[in-house]
ROSE-4610 file (N, C-alpha, C; in Angstrom, 1 decimal, always signed):
// ROSE-4610
residu = [X/X/X/X/X/X/X/X/X/X/X/X/X/X/X/X/X/X/X/X/X/X/X/X/X/X/X/X/X/X/X/X/X/X/X/X/X/X/X/X/X/X/X/X/X/X/X/X/X/X/X/X/X/X/X/X/X/X/X/X/X/X/X/X/X/X/X/X/X/X/X/X/X/X/X/X/X/X/X/X/X/X/X/X/X/X/X/X/X/X/X/X/X/X/X/X/X/X/X/X/X/X/X/X/X/X/X/X/X/X/X/X/X/X/X/X/X/X/X/X/X/X/X/X/X/X/X/X/X/X/X/X/X/X/X/X/X/X/X/X/X/X/X/X/X/X/X/X/X/X/X/X/X/X/X/X/X/X/X/X/X/X/X/X/X/X/X/X/X/X/X/X/X/X/X/X/X/X/X/X/X/X/X/X/X/X/X/X/X/X/X/X/X/X/X/X/X/X/X/X/X/X/X/X/X/X/X/X/X/X/X/X/X/X/X/X/X/X/X/X/X/X/X/X/X/X/X/X/X/X/X/X/X/X/X/X/X/X/X/X/X/X/X/X/X/X/X/X/X/X/X/X/X/X/X/X/X/X/X/X/X/X/X/X/X/X/X/X/X/X/X/X/X/X/X/X/X/X/X/X/X/X/X/X/X/X/X/X/X/X/X/X/X/X/X/X/X/X/X/X/X/X/X/X/X/X/X/X/X/X/X/X/X/X/X/X/X/X/X/X/X/X/X/X/X/X/X/X/X/X/X/X/X/X/X/X/X/X/X/X/X/X/X/X/X/X/X/X/X/X/X/X/X/X/X/X/X/X/X/X/X/X/X/X/X/X/X/X/X/X/X/X/X/X/X/X/X/X/X/X/X/X/X/X/X/X/X/X/X/X/X/X/X/X/X/X/X/X/X/X/X/X/X/X/X/X/X/X/X/X/X/X/X/X/X/X/X/X/X/X/X/X/X/X/X/X/X/X/X/X/X/X/X/X/X/X/X/X/X/X/X/X/X/X/X/X/X/X/X/X/X/X/X/X/X/X/X/X/X/X/X/X/X/X/X/X/X/X/X/X/X/X/X/X/X/X/X/X/X/X/X/X/X/X/X/X/X/X/X/X/X/X/X/X/X/X/X/X/X/X/X/X/X/X/X/X/X/X/X/X/X/X/X/X/X/X/X/X/X/X/X/X/X/X/X/X/X/X/X/X/X/X/X/X/X/X/X/X/X/X/X/X/X/X/X/X/X/X/X/X/X/X/X/X/X/X/X/X/X/X/X/X/X/X/X/X/X/X/X/X/X/X/X/X/X/X/X/X/X/X/X/X/X/X/X/X/X/X/X/X/X/X/X/X/X/X/X/X/X/X/X/X/X/X/X/X/X/X/X/X/X/X/X/X/X/X/X/X/X/X/X/X/X/X/X/X/X/X/X/X/X/X/X/X/X/X/X/X/X/X/X/X/X/X/X/X/X/X/X/X/X/X/X/X/X/X/X/X/X/X/X/X/X/X/X/X/X/X/X/X/X/X]
num = [1/1/1/2/2/2/3/3/3/4/4/4/5/5/5/6/6/6/7/7/7/8/8/8/9/9/9/10/10/10/11/11/11/12/12/12/13/13/13/14/14/14/15/15/15/16/16/16/17/17/17/18/18/18/19/19/19/20/20/20/21/21/21/22/22/22/23/23/23/24/24/24/25/25/25/26/26/26/27/27/27/28/28/28/29/29/29/30/30/30/31/31/31/32/32/32/33/33/33/34/34/34/35/35/35/36/36/36/37/37/37/38/38/38/39/39/39/40/40/40/41/41/41/42/42/42/43/43/43/44/44/44/45/45/45/46/46/46/47/47/47/48/48/48/49/49/49/50/50/50/51/51/51/52/52/52/53/53/53/54/54/54/55/55/55/56/56/56/57/57/57/58/58/58/59/59/59/60/60/60/61/61/61/62/62/62/63/63/63/64/64/64/65/65/65/66/66/66/67/67/67/68/68/68/69/69/69/70/70/70/71/71/71/72/72/72/73/73/73/74/74/74/75/75/75/76/76/76/77/77/77/78/78/78/79/79/79/80/80/80/81/81/81/82/82/82/83/83/83/84/84/84/85/85/85/86/86/86/87/87/87/88/88/88/89/89/89/90/90/90/91/91/91/92/92/92/93/93/93/94/94/94/95/95/95/96/96/96/97/97/97/98/98/98/99/99/99/100/100/100/101/101/101/102/102/102/103/103/103/104/104/104/105/105/105/106/106/106/107/107/107/108/108/108/109/109/109/110/110/110/111/111/111/112/112/112/113/113/113/114/114/114/115/115/115/116/116/116/117/117/117/118/118/118/119/119/119/120/120/120/121/121/121/122/122/122/123/123/123/124/124/124/125/125/125/126/126/126/127/127/127/128/128/128/129/129/129/130/130/130/131/131/131/132/132/132/133/133/133/134/134/134/135/135/135/136/136/136/137/137/137/138/138/138/139/139/139/140/140/140/141/141/141/142/142/142/143/143/143/144/144/144/145/145/145/146/146/146/147/147/147/148/148/148/149/149/149/150/150/150/151/151/151/152/152/152/153/153/153/154/154/154/155/155/155/156/156/156/157/157/157/158/158/158/159/159/159/160/160/160/161/161/161/162/162/162/163/163/163/164/164/164/165/165/165/166/166/166/167/167/167/168/168/168/169/169/169/170/170/170/171/171/171/172/172/172/173/173/173/174/174/174/175/175/175/176/176/176/177/177/177/178/178/178/179/179/179/180/180/180/181/181/181/182/182/182/183/183/183/184/184/184/185/185/185/186/186/186/187/187/187/188/188/188/189/189/189/190/190/190/191/191/191/192/192/192/193/193/193/194/194/194/195/195/195/196/196/196/197/197/197/198/198/198/199/199/199/200/200/200/201/201/201/202/202/202/203/203/203/204/204/204/205/205/205/206/206/206/207/207/207/208/208/208/209/209/209/210/210/210/211/211/211/212/212/212/213/213/213/214/214/214/215/215/215/216/216/216/217/217/217/218/218/218/219/219/219/220/220/220/221/221/221/222/222/222/223/223/223/224/224/224]
x = [+3.9/+2.9/+2.0/+1.5/+0.5/-0.7/-1.9/-3.1/-4.0/-4.2/-5.1/-6.4/-7.4/-8.8/-8.8/-8.0/-8.0/-6.9/-6.1/-5.0/-3.7/-2.9/-1.6/-0.5/+0.4/+1.6/+2.8/+3.9/+5.1/+5.5/+6.2/+6.5/+8.0/+8.6/+10.0/+10.1/+10.7/+10.9/+12.0/+11.7/+12.8/+13.3/+12.5/+13.0/+12.0/+12.2/+11.3/+10.0/+9.9/+8.6/+8.0/+8.6/+8.0/+8.4/+7.6/+7.8/+7.2/+7.6/+7.1/+6.5/+5.5/+4.9/+4.3/+4.2/+3.6/+2.1/+1.3/-0.1/-0.5/-1.3/-1.7/-2.7/-2.9/-3.9/-5.3/-6.1/-7.4/-8.2/-9.5/-10.4/-10.3/-10.6/-10.6/-11.6/-11.2/-12.1/-11.3/-12.0/-11.4/-11.4/-10.2/-10.1/-9.5/-9.6/-8.9/-7.5/-6.6/-5.2/-4.8/-4.1/-3.5/-2.2/-1.3/+0.0/+0.1/+1.0/+1.3/+2.8/+3.4/+4.8/+4.9/+5.8/+6.0/+4.8/+3.8/+2.6/+1.7/+1.8/+0.9/-0.1/+0.3/-0.7/-0.9/-2.1/-2.4/-2.7/-2.3/-2.5/-3.9/-4.2/-5.4/-5.6/-6.9/-7.2/-7.2/-6.5/-6.5/-7.1/-7.6/-8.3/-7.2/-7.3/-6.4/-7.3/-6.9/-7.7/-6.9/-7.5/-7.0/-7.6/-6.8/-7.2/-7.3/-8.2/-8.3/-7.2/-6.7/-5.7/-6.4/-6.2/-6.9/-6.7/-7.6/-7.5/-7.6/-6.6/-6.6/-7.1/-8.1/-8.7/-8.2/-8.1/-7.7/-7.1/-6.3/-5.7/-6.0/-6.6/-7.0/-6.6/-5.7/-5.0/-3.9/-3.4/-2.4/-1.0/-0.9/+0.3/+0.4/+1.6/+1.7/+3.0/+3.1/+4.4/+5.4/+6.7/+7.7/+7.8/+7.2/+7.2/+6.2/+5.3/+4.4/+3.2/+2.3/+1.2/-0.1/-0.1/-1.3/-2.2/-3.5/-4.5/-5.1/-5.4/-6.0/-6.8/-7.4/-8.2/-7.8/-7.8/-7.6/-8.9/-9.4/-10.6/-10.2/-11.0/-10.8/-11.7/-11.2/-12.0/-11.2/-12.0/-11.5/-10.4/-10.6/-9.7/-10.1/-9.1/-9.4/-8.5/-7.5/-6.5/-5.4/-5.6/-4.8/-3.6/-2.5/-1.3/-0.9/-0.3/+0.1/+1.5/+2.2/+3.6/+3.9/+4.9/+5.4/+6.7/+6.7/+7.8/+8.3/+7.3/+7.6/+8.5/+8.7/+9.6/+9.1/+8.5/+8.0/+6.5/+6.2/+4.8/+4.0/+2.7/+1.7/+1.0/+0.6/-0.2/-1.6/-2.0/-3.3/-4.3/-5.6/-6.7/-7.8/-8.2/-9.3/-10.6/-11.3/-12.6/-13.7/-13.6/-14.5/-13.8/-14.6/-14.0/-13.6/-14.1/-13.8/-13.0/-12.7/-12.0/-11.0/-9.9/-8.8/-8.6/-8.2/-7.6/-6.1/-5.4/-4.0/-3.4/-2.2/-1.5/-0.1/+0.4/+1.7/+2.8/+3.9/+5.1/+6.0/+7.0/+8.1/+8.9/+9.1/+9.8/+10.3/+11.4/+12.0/+11.1/+11.2/+10.4/+10.7/+9.7/+9.9/+8.6/+8.7/+7.6/+7.6/+6.5/+6.4/+5.2/+5.2/+4.1/+3.5/+2.2/+1.6/+1.0/+1.3/+0.7/+0.3/-0.8/-1.4/-1.5/-1.6/-1.6/-2.6/-3.2/-4.0/-3.3/-2.1/-1.4/+0.0/+0.4/+1.7/+2.8/+2.5/+3.5/+3.2/+1.9/+1.6/+0.9/+1.6/+1.1/+0.5/-0.4/-0.9/+0.3/+0.1/+1.1/+0.6/-0.4/-1.0/-0.1/+0.7/+1.7/+1.0/+0.0/-0.7/+0.2/+0.3/+1.2/+0.9/+1.9/+1.8/+3.0/+2.8/+3.9/+4.1/+5.4/+5.8/+6.6/+6.1/+6.8/+7.6/+8.6/+9.5/+8.9/+9.3/+8.8/+9.2/+8.3/+8.5/+9.4/+10.1/+11.0/+10.7/+10.4/+10.1/+11.5/+11.8/+13.0/+12.7/+11.6/+11.2/+9.8/+9.3/+7.9/+7.9/+7.1/+7.0/+5.6/+5.2/+6.0/+6.4/+7.5/+7.9/+7.0/+6.2/+5.3/+3.9/+3.2/+1.9/+0.8/-0.3/-1.4/-2.7/-3.7/-4.9/-5.5/-5.8/-6.4/-5.4/-4.1/-3.1/-2.7/-2.2/-1.6/-0.1/+0.3/+1.8/+2.3/+3.6/+4.2/+5.2/+5.1/+5.9/+6.9/+8.2/+9.2/+9.9/+10.3/+11.0/+11.4/+11.3/+11.6/+10.6/+10.4/+9.6/+8.1/+7.6/+6.1/+5.5/+4.4/+3.8/+2.3/+1.8/+0.4/-0.5/-1.0/-2.0/-3.4/-3.7/-5.0/-5.6/-4.8/-5.2/-4.2/-3.4/-2.3/-3.0/-2.4/-2.9/-1.8/-2.1/-1.2/-1.9/-1.3/-1.9/-1.1/-1.8/-1.2/-1.5/-0.5/-0.7/+0.0/-0.7/-0.1/+1.1/+1.2/+2.3/+3.3/+2.9/+3.8/+3.0/+3.6/+2.8/+2.0/+2.4/+1.7/+0.6/+0.3/-0.7/-2.0/-3.1/-4.4/-4.5/-5.5/-5.8/-5.3/-5.0/-4.5/-5.7/-5.4/-6.4/-5.7/-6.4/-5.9/-6.6/-5.8/-6.3/-5.8/-6.5/-6.1/-4.8/-3.9/-2.7/-2.8/-2.4/-2.4/-1.0/-0.9/+0.4/+0.7/+2.0/+2.5/+3.5/+4.5/+5.4/+6.2/+7.1/+7.7/+8.4/+8.7/+9.4/+8.6/+7.3/+6.5/+5.0/+4.4/+3.0/+2.5/+1.2/+0.7/-0.5/-0.7/-1.9/-2.3/-3.5/-4.1/-4.0/-3.5/-3.4/-4.8/-5.2/-6.6/-6.9/-8.1/-8.5/-8.3/-8.2/-8.1/-6.8/-5.8/-4.5/-4.2/-3.8/-3.4/-2.0/-1.7/-0.4/+0.8/+0.6/+1.7/+2.0/+1.1/+1.2/+2.5/+3.2/+4.2/+3.4/+3.7/+2.9/+3.8/+3.4/+4.0/+3.2/+4.0/+3.3/+3.7/+2.7/+2.9/+2.4/+3.2/+2.7/+2.4/+1.2/+0.8/+0.6/+1.3/+1.1/-0.2/-0.9/-2.1/-2.1/-1.0/-0.9/-0.3/-0.7/-0.2/+1.3/+1.9/+3.4/+3.5/+4.4/+4.5/+5.8/+5.8/+7.0/+6.8/+7.6/+7.3/+8.2/+7.6/+8.3/+7.7/+8.6/+8.1/+8.4/+7.3/+7.5/+8.1]
y = [+19.9/+18.9/+19.3/+18.2/+18.4/+17.7/+18.2/+17.6/+17.4/+16.1/+15.7/+15.2/+16.0/+15.6/+15.0/+15.7/+15.3/+14.4/+13.9/+13.0/+13.7/+13.8/+14.4/+13.5/+14.1/+13.4/+14.4/+13.8/+14.7/+15.4/+16.5/+17.3/+17.7/+17.9/+18.3/+19.7/+20.6/+22.0/+22.0/+22.4/+22.4/+23.8/+24.8/+26.2/+27.0/+28.4/+29.2/+29.4/+28.8/+28.9/+27.6/+26.5/+25.2/+24.1/+23.1/+21.9/+20.7/+19.5/+18.3/+17.4/+16.6/+15.6/+14.5/+13.4/+12.2/+12.1/+12.2/+12.1/+10.7/+10.6/+9.2/+8.6/+7.3/+6.6/+7.2/+7.3/+7.9/+7.5/+7.4/+7.2/+8.4/+8.1/+9.2/+10.2/+11.5/+12.6/+13.8/+14.9/+16.1/+16.1/+16.6/+16.7/+18.1/+18.5/+19.7/+19.4/+20.3/+20.2/+21.5/+21.4/+22.5/+22.1/+23.1/+22.8/+23.6/+23.0/+23.7/+23.6/+24.8/+24.8/+24.7/+23.7/+23.4/+23.0/+22.5/+21.9/+22.9/+24.1/+25.1/+25.7/+26.9/+27.6/+26.8/+26.6/+26.0/+27.0/+26.7/+27.6/+27.6/+28.4/+28.3/+27.0/+26.6/+25.3/+25.4/+24.4/+24.3/+23.0/+23.0/+21.8/+20.9/+19.6/+18.6/+17.4/+16.9/+15.9/+14.6/+13.5/+12.2/+11.6/+11.1/+10.6/+9.0/+8.5/+7.0/+6.5/+5.3/+4.6/+3.9/+4.2/+3.5/+2.0/+1.3/-0.1/-0.5/-1.2/-1.6/-3.0/-3.2/-4.6/-5.2/-4.4/-4.9/-3.9/-4.3/-3.4/-4.1/-3.4/-4.0/-3.0/-3.4/-4.7/-4.7/-5.9/-6.1/-6.2/-5.7/-5.7/-4.6/-4.2/-3.1/-3.3/-2.6/-2.7/-1.7/-2.0/-1.2/+0.2/+0.3/+1.6/+2.6/+2.1/+3.0/+3.4/+4.2/+4.7/+3.9/+2.8/+2.0/+2.5/+2.7/+3.1/+2.0/+2.2/+1.1/+1.6/+0.7/+1.1/+0.4/+1.2/+0.6/+0.7/-0.5/-0.5/-0.7/-0.2/-0.4/+0.5/+1.0/+1.7/+3.0/+4.0/+5.2/+5.9/+6.0/+6.8/+8.3/+9.2/+10.6/+11.3/+12.1/+12.7/+11.7/+10.5/+9.4/+9.4/+8.9/+8.7/+7.2/+6.7/+5.3/+5.2/+4.2/+4.0/+2.5/+2.4/+1.0/+0.8/-0.2/-0.6/+0.6/+1.4/+2.5/+3.6/+3.6/+4.6/+5.3/+4.6/+5.1/+5.5/+6.7/+7.2/+6.7/+6.3/+6.1/+7.4/+7.7/+8.9/+8.6/+8.9/+8.5/+9.7/+9.4/+10.3/+9.6/+10.3/+9.8/+10.1/+9.0/+9.1/+9.1/+8.2/+8.1/+7.5/+7.3/+6.7/+5.3/+4.7/+3.3/+3.0/+4.1/+3.9/+4.9/+4.5/+5.4/+5.0/+5.9/+5.6/+5.9/+5.2/+5.5/+5.3/+5.9/+5.7/+5.3/+4.2/+3.7/+4.5/+4.7/+5.4/+4.4/+5.0/+4.1/+3.6/+2.3/+1.6/+0.3/-0.1/-1.4/-2.6/-3.6/-4.8/-5.5/-6.1/-6.8/-6.9/-7.5/-7.7/-6.5/-5.9/-4.7/-4.9/-4.1/-4.1/-2.6/-2.5/-1.2/-1.0/+0.2/+0.7/+2.1/+2.5/+3.8/+4.5/+5.9/+6.7/+7.9/+8.3/+9.5/+10.8/+10.6/+11.8/+11.9/+10.9/+10.9/+10.4/+10.0/+9.5/+8.1/+7.9/+6.6/+5.8/+4.7/+3.9/+2.6/+2.0/+0.7/-0.3/-1.4/-2.5/-3.8/-3.6/-4.8/-5.3/-4.4/-4.7/-5.5/-4.9/-5.6/-5.8/-7.1/-7.4/-6.7/-6.3/-5.6/-6.0/-6.4/-6.9/-6.0/-5.6/-4.8/-5.7/-5.8/-6.7/-6.0/-6.6/-6.0/-6.2/-5.4/-5.6/-6.9/-7.6/-8.9/-8.8/-9.8/-9.9/-11.2/-11.1/-12.2/-12.7/-14.0/-14.5/-15.4/-16.1/-17.0/-17.3/-17.7/-18.1/-19.4/-20.4/-21.7/-22.1/-22.6/-22.7/-21.4/-21.4/-20.1/-19.6/-20.5/-20.2/-20.6/-19.9/-20.3/-20.1/-20.8/-20.6/-20.3/-19.7/-19.3/-20.4/-20.1/-21.1/-22.0/-21.9/-22.7/-22.1/-22.9/-22.4/-22.2/-21.0/-20.8/-20.7/-21.1/-21.0/-19.9/-18.9/-17.7/-17.9/-17.9/-18.0/-16.7/-16.4/-15.1/-15.0/-13.8/-13.5/-12.6/-12.8/-11.8/-11.8/-12.9/-13.0/-13.0/-12.3/-12.2/-12.5/-13.3/-13.8/-12.7/-11.8/-10.8/-11.2/-12.3/-12.7/-11.9/-10.9/-10.0/-10.1/-11.1/-11.3/-11.5/-10.9/-11.1/-11.0/-11.6/-11.5/-10.7/-9.7/-8.9/-9.1/-9.5/-9.8/-8.6/-8.2/-7.1/-7.5/-7.3/-7.7/-6.9/-5.7/-4.8/-4.4/-3.6/-3.2/-2.9/-2.7/-2.5/-1.2/-0.3/+1.0/+1.2/+0.2/+0.3/-0.3/+0.1/-0.5/-1.9/-2.6/-4.0/-5.0/-4.6/-5.6/-6.4/-7.6/-8.5/-9.1/-9.1/-9.6/-10.9/-11.8/-13.0/-13.2/-13.9/-14.2/-15.0/-14.7/-15.4/-16.2/-17.5/-18.4/-18.4/-17.9/-17.9/-19.3/-19.8/-21.1/-21.0/-20.2/-19.8/-18.5/-18.1/-16.8/-16.6/-17.7/-17.6/-18.3/-18.5/-19.1/-18.8/-18.4/-18.2/-18.9/-19.2/-19.7/-18.8/-18.7/-18.0/-18.5/-18.3/-18.8/-17.7/-18.1/-17.2/-16.9/-15.7/-15.4/-15.8/-16.1/-16.6/-15.5/-14.2/-13.1/-13.1/-13.9/-13.8/-15.0/-14.8/-15.9/-16.3/-17.6/-18.2/-17.4/-16.8/-16.1/-14.7/-14.2/-12.8/-12.7/-11.6/-11.2/-10.7/-11.2/-10.8/-10.2/-9.1/-8.5/-9.0/-9.6/-10.1/-9.2/-8.8/-8.0/-8.7/-8.9/-9.5/-8.4/-8.5/-7.5/-8.2/-7.8/-8.4/-7.8/-6.9/-6.4/-5.0/-4.3/-2.9/-2.1/-2.4/-1.6/-1.7/-2.8/-2.9/-3.6/-3.1/-3.5/-4.2/-5.4/-6.2/-6.9/-6.8/-7.2/-8.4/-9.1/-10.1/-10.1/-10.3/-10.3/-11.7/-12.2/-13.5/-13.2]
z = [+38.3/+38.0/+36.8/+36.1/+35.1/+35.5/+35.3/+35.7/+34.5/+34.2/+33.1/+33.6/+33.5/+34.0/+35.4/+36.3/+37.7/+38.1/+37.1/+37.4/+37.2/+38.3/+38.4/+37.9/+37.1/+36.6/+36.8/+36.9/+37.1/+35.8/+35.9/+34.8/+34.9/+33.7/+33.7/+33.0/+33.7/+33.1/+32.1/+30.9/+29.8/+29.6/+29.9/+29.9/+30.7/+30.7/+31.5/+30.7/+29.5/+28.7/+28.4/+28.8/+28.5/+29.5/+29.5/+30.3/+29.6/+29.9/+29.3/+30.4/+30.0/+30.9/+30.1/+30.7/+30.0/+30.2/+29.2/+29.4/+29.8/+30.9/+31.3/+30.4/+30.5/+29.7/+29.9/+28.8/+29.0/+27.7/+27.9/+26.7/+25.7/+24.5/+23.5/+23.9/+23.6/+23.9/+24.5/+24.8/+25.3/+26.8/+27.3/+28.8/+29.1/+30.4/+30.8/+31.3/+31.0/+31.4/+32.0/+33.2/+33.8/+34.4/+34.8/+35.4/+36.7/+37.6/+38.8/+39.1/+39.4/+39.7/+41.2/+41.6/+43.0/+43.7/+42.9/+43.5/+44.2/+43.9/+44.6/+43.6/+43.0/+42.2/+40.9/+40.5/+39.3/+38.2/+37.0/+35.8/+35.4/+34.3/+33.7/+33.0/+32.7/+32.1/+30.6/+30.0/+28.5/+28.1/+26.9/+26.3/+25.7/+26.0/+25.4/+24.9/+23.7/+23.1/+23.0/+23.5/+23.3/+22.0/+21.1/+19.9/+20.0/+19.3/+19.2/+18.4/+18.8/+17.9/+16.8/+15.6/+14.5/+14.5/+13.9/+13.7/+12.3/+11.7/+10.3/+10.2/+9.4/+9.3/+7.9/+6.9/+5.6/+4.7/+3.7/+2.7/+1.4/+0.4/-0.9/-2.0/-2.9/-2.9/-1.9/-1.5/-0.6/-1.2/-2.4/-3.2/-4.2/-4.7/-5.6/-6.3/-7.5/-8.3/-7.6/-7.8/-7.2/-7.8/-9.0/-9.7/-9.1/-8.2/-7.5/-8.3/-7.8/-8.6/-8.5/-7.7/-7.6/-6.5/-6.8/-5.9/-5.1/-3.8/-3.1/-1.9/-1.1/+0.0/+1.3/+2.4/+3.7/+4.5/+5.0/+5.8/+7.3/+8.2/+9.6/+10.5/+11.6/+12.5/+13.0/+13.4/+14.1/+13.3/+12.0/+11.1/+11.3/+11.5/+11.6/+10.6/+11.1/+10.2/+10.1/+9.5/+9.6/+8.6/+9.1/+8.2/+8.3/+7.3/+7.3/+6.8/+7.2/+6.8/+6.5/+5.6/+5.3/+6.1/+6.9/+7.7/+8.6/+9.0/+9.9/+9.3/+8.0/+7.4/+6.2/+5.3/+4.0/+4.1/+3.8/+3.9/+2.7/+3.0/+1.9/+1.8/+0.5/+0.2/+0.6/+1.8/+2.3/+2.4/+2.0/+2.2/+3.0/+4.1/+4.9/+4.3/+3.9/+3.3/+4.4/+5.4/+6.5/+7.7/+8.7/+9.9/+9.7/+8.6/+8.4/+7.1/+6.3/+5.0/+4.7/+4.2/+3.7/+2.2/+1.4/+0.1/+0.1/-0.7/-0.8/-2.2/-2.4/-3.7/-3.3/-3.8/-3.4/-4.0/-3.3/-3.8/-4.5/-5.2/-5.8/-4.6/-4.6/-3.4/-3.9/-3.2/-3.6/-3.3/-4.2/-4.0/-2.7/-2.1/-0.9/+0.0/+1.1/+2.1/+3.0/+3.2/+4.1/+5.1/+6.1/+7.1/+7.1/+7.1/+7.2/+8.5/+9.1/+10.4/+10.2/+10.9/+10.8/+12.1/+12.0/+13.2/+13.0/+14.1/+14.0/+14.4/+15.0/+15.5/+14.9/+14.0/+13.4/+14.3/+15.5/+16.5/+17.0/+17.3/+17.9/+16.8/+16.4/+15.3/+15.8/+15.0/+15.3/+15.3/+15.9/+15.9/+15.2/+14.4/+13.7/+12.6/+12.0/+11.0/+9.9/+9.3/+8.2/+7.0/+6.5/+5.4/+4.1/+3.4/+2.1/+1.3/+0.1/-0.8/-2.0/-2.2/-3.4/-4.3/-5.6/-6.5/-7.6/-8.1/-9.1/-10.5/-11.5/-12.8/-13.4/-14.1/-14.7/-15.9/-16.2/-17.4/-18.1/-19.5/-20.3/-20.9/-20.8/-21.4/-22.6/-22.5/-23.6/-23.7/-24.9/-25.0/-25.9/-25.4/-26.2/-26.3/-27.5/-28.7/-29.3/-30.1/-30.7/-31.8/-32.4/-33.4/-32.9/-32.1/-31.6/-32.6/-32.4/-33.3/-32.5/-33.1/-32.4/-31.5/-30.3/-29.4/-28.7/-29.0/-28.3/-27.0/-26.1/-24.9/-25.0/-24.6/-24.6/-23.2/-23.1/-21.8/-21.8/-20.9/-20.9/-19.7/-20.0/-18.9/-18.7/-17.5/-17.2/-15.8/-15.3/-13.9/-13.2/-12.0/-11.1/-11.5/-12.1/-12.2/-10.8/-10.6/-9.3/-9.4/-8.6/-8.7/-8.1/-8.9/-8.4/-8.6/-9.3/-9.6/-10.8/-11.3/-12.4/-13.5/-13.5/-14.6/-15.9/-16.9/-18.3/-19.3/-20.5/-21.6/-22.7/-23.3/-24.3/-25.6/-26.7/-28.0/-28.9/-29.6/-30.6/-31.9/-33.1/-34.3/-34.8/-34.3/-34.9/-33.9/-32.9/-31.8/-30.6/-29.4/-28.2/-28.2/-29.1/-29.0/-30.0/-30.9/-31.9/-31.4/-32.2/-31.9/-32.3/-31.9/-32.3/-31.3/-30.1/-29.2/-28.6/-28.2/-27.5/-26.3/-25.1/-23.9/-23.5/-22.9/-22.3/-20.9/-20.1/-18.7/-18.7/-17.8/-17.7/-16.4/-16.5/-15.3/-14.7/-13.4/-12.7/-12.3/-12.7/-12.3/-11.2/-11.4/-10.4/-10.8/-10.0/-10.2/-11.5/-12.2/-13.5/-14.6/-14.4/-15.4/-15.3/-16.4/-16.6/-17.9/-18.0/-19.3/-19.7/-21.0/-21.5/-22.8/-23.2/-24.5/-25.6/-26.7/-27.9/-28.4/-28.5/-28.9/-30.4/-30.6/-32.0/-33.0/-32.6/-33.6/-34.3/-33.8/-34.4/-35.3/-36.5/-37.4/-37.1/-37.4/-37.1/-37.7/-38.9/-39.5/-39.0/-38.2/-37.7/-36.8/-36.9/-35.9/-34.7/-33.5/-32.3/-31.3/-30.8/-29.6/-28.4/-27.4/-26.2/-25.0/-24.3/-23.1/-21.9/-20.9/-19.7/-18.6/-18.1/-17.1/-15.8/-14.7/-13.4/-12.7/-13.3/-12.7/-12.4/-12.7/-12.4/-13.5/-14.7/-15.9/-16.1/-15.8/-16.0/-17.4/-18.2/-19.6/-19.8/-20.3/-20.6/-21.9/-22.9/-24.2/-24.7/-25.6/-26.4/-27.8/-28.8/-30.2/-30.8/-31.4/-32.1/-33.5]
């Protein structure tokens, strides 16, 4: 038998040095645990700690690029030495800041819809399955009009545009790596179309490198 704070549960002997037993439900905190062989002599008392199951209330942002490296925050309750996973398999790089806040960095992972659950012991995870989306790098296939002028709206078509609320178009007169770039807000239309306004700083005859950013420093270029 195993005794958890006065409550007996059955035990299975696995060797002459170990046995296993299922801990009964109990509030979080420290309890005394002892064992008895054949229900007679009880062992010395050991300390055993019940950990709270963490509660996840939100993840910000609730999306990340497939290339990884995006920092975010998890808010909730009863965080301790907490770990979190995507779909019960891929670990998030989590740091416990307080009982109500975690920070994380996303790994490289395939694009798709995921669920985040967290644990204080690495075995018993929450079942809230908080939604988290990983998006693929965007691809630009065309820009219209082909000769934009300052202040005009251009339509950018491509693949895998994702509405992060932080989408932007960056215009550069020479190349993506040189100084002089100007960014404007991009309006998400659908997964293959966004629109943005050409900044006044660019003359019509300029060659322009256009970078579309889904909101996490992803760089995708087009040259006029």
